[in-house]
N, C-alpha and C positions, 0 to 999 in steps of 0.2 A: 263559857265557854262548857263541856259537857267533865266528867267525874274521868271519863273515860281518857280523853282529852288528859285531863293532869297526872293524871297515872303512868298515862305513859312520856308522859315530858319528866317528869318528874321521876320515872328509873332512868331515861337516858344519865340526866343528870344525870344520876349516882353512878353510872357504866359509868361514864365519861370520867368522874372523878376520881373513882375506883383504878381506872384506867393510870390514871397521870400520878398518884401515888402510887402507884404500884413501879413503876415507870422511874420514879424514883429513889424507892430502893435496889431494882437496881441497878442503878446509877447510883447509888452509893453501897456497893458489893466491886465493881467492877472500879473503879475509881480505889477504895480501902483507903489511905491515908490524907492524900491528896481530894477529898469529900466536900466540897464547901472552900477549897482554894482559889484563892483569882487566879492559875495561873497563864489564861492568853496574854500572846504579849498583842504589841502592835503588830510590827517584824520581823520574823523569825528568827533576824539574826543581832532587835534592840531592844535592852531590857528591860523596858519599862513594858506594867503591862497597862491593862487597857482601864483597868480601876485605877493605877495612878497616873497614870494618859488625862484620866477625866475631874483626878482633885484639884492636879495643873489650872486646866483648862478655867477650869472651876475659880480658882484664886485671883489667878491671869482676869478672871474679868470684874470680880473684886476690889480688884488692886486698880486697875485700867478707871476701874468709874469714880474711885477715889482720887484718883491722879488728876481725873475728870474737873473734880468736886475742890478740889487743893484748887487748883486754875479757877475753875471761876472765880471762888473767894480769893485770890490774889487778886484779881483783874476789880474785883468789886473795891476794895482793900484801896487798889495804885489807884482809881479809876476817882473814886469818888468818897469813903470814908479818909483818902491822906488829905488832898482837901481840903479839904469839909475843916475839920481843926488843926489846917493852915502848919502842918508838919510839910511841902510841898503844897509848888502848881502846876497843875498838867494844862501843856502849852497846846 
């Protein structure tokens, strides 16, 4: 690449960076106290924010996998470990 192209590219990227930073400052001035707080809701009449909904989905997904793991562990115990130790017989 030529130096002229590199300088033009860097200049364009710097301009974009400063535009974005200026936009953030304007948004902060407009929102005031509410800047940085999660006020977006899933639906206007539902008092649950998008962040809370994302946390719930993450938590429920984790609990689902823990439940599946527990179910597999219980099946292994009932099917193989219990009969191997003579605790019961699988018919």
